[in-house]
N, C-alpha and C positions, 0 to 999 in steps of 0.2 A: 750297095751304096756300102755299106761296111766291107765287103773288101779291095773297094778302092782309097774308100778311108784308112784302113789298114796299112795298103800297099802306099801311101802318100804317108801315109805319118813314116810305116821306117824309111822311105827316099828323104822327107825334113829329117830325120834323126843322122842317116849318111852324112847330108851337108854338112847339119851341126859340128856331127864327131868327125870330121877330118876338118875342119875349122874350127878344132880345140888343142891345147897343147896334151887332154888328157885321151888321147888317140892312142888302145894297145896297136899293135903291130899287126895286122892283117895279117895270116893264115889261107894258103892256099895251099891246099891236100883233098887227095879221093875225088877229085870234082867237089870239091864245096871253095866259098869265097866267104868268111865270115869275121866282121871285128865285133868289138866290145866298147862300151863308154860306162865307166865307171868315175861320176862329179868325184874334185877333191875337193870341193869345200861344206859345207855345210849349206849356205844361199843355195848353190849346180846341186845337190841332191834332192832342196824342197822341188827343186820349180821343175826338175826329171820324175820327181816322186807323181806331183801333182797331175800331171803328163801322162804321168805310168794308170795314173786313176782314169785320169777322164779318159786313155785308153781302153780299160775295162770295160767301164759302163758303155762305152760307145756298141762295143760290141759286147751289147746285151746282157751284163754280167753287172745283178742288185748289192749284190751282197761279196762284198773284196770278202778276200782269203787266198784260194786257191781256185783259177782258173783252167781251164782248157779248151780250144776252139780249133776242129782238125775239118778239113775239108779235104778229098784221097782215101787211098788206101795204102793198107801197109803203117801206116801209119802208130806211134807207141809214144805213150807218154807219161808218166810222173812228178809229183810235185811231194818234196818233203820239210814241215815248214814247224819247229821250238820255238815257239813263244811268238808273245803278244804282239799285233796290230801289225803283222804280216803281210805281205799281198804278192805275191803269182799268179802272173800269165802268163800263158804260151796260145800261142797263133802255132799252125803248120797249113800252109797250102801242097800240095804236091802230096807225093808218092813216097812212101820207105824213111819217113822221118824217125828219130827218137831225140827226145828233149827230155831236159827235167831240170828241175827247179830245186832246189836246198838250201834252204834259210833257218838260223838258228841266230837266236839273237834277238832283240823287238823293233820297230817300225821300222819294218825294210819293206823296198819294193822293186821286185825283178820283171822284168815282161823278158821272154826267148816267141819271137819272131823267125822264122823257118820256111821256106820256097823255095817251089822248086823239084827235085828228088832229091833224096836218101843220103838228104843230111844226120850229122848230131852234133848237138850242140845244149852246155849247159851253164844254169848260175848260179853258183855256189856262197853264199855272205853270210858269212860268222861276226861276229858284234850286232850291232846295234845302230838304227839310224841309219841307213848304206840307201841309196838305189841303185842301178845300173839297168846297163840293157845291152840282149848278145842279140846281132843280127846272122841269119844264113841263108846263105843262095848256095842251090847246088844244082847240077850242070851235068 
């Protein structure tokens, strides 16, 4: 059920991101498709931050901070946080993923969701009160 919810959440965020002006240009390189969304207003940041916190809780995270959930083989992940109240979540499903989150500042939220095969994704935030989500699909 958690896997299904995570994929549904990723699809919903994809639809939301495509329908907003904050869409980053999708990248296609080396057999992967990725997109990132970073809110432009404090209200958008708070809503995404709450959504990412809910996603972390649904994925079984009882203590927000830095959390990694991986299913598959040959996956690697790293999280670097410097500050207070930062939450980072990496979910990797499939094989051969490499994911990193770096947050420097306070009260930042970031999720990196990777699906498929052999993806390389990262989320970096420098400053305070930021939220972002990056989703990568590899094939």
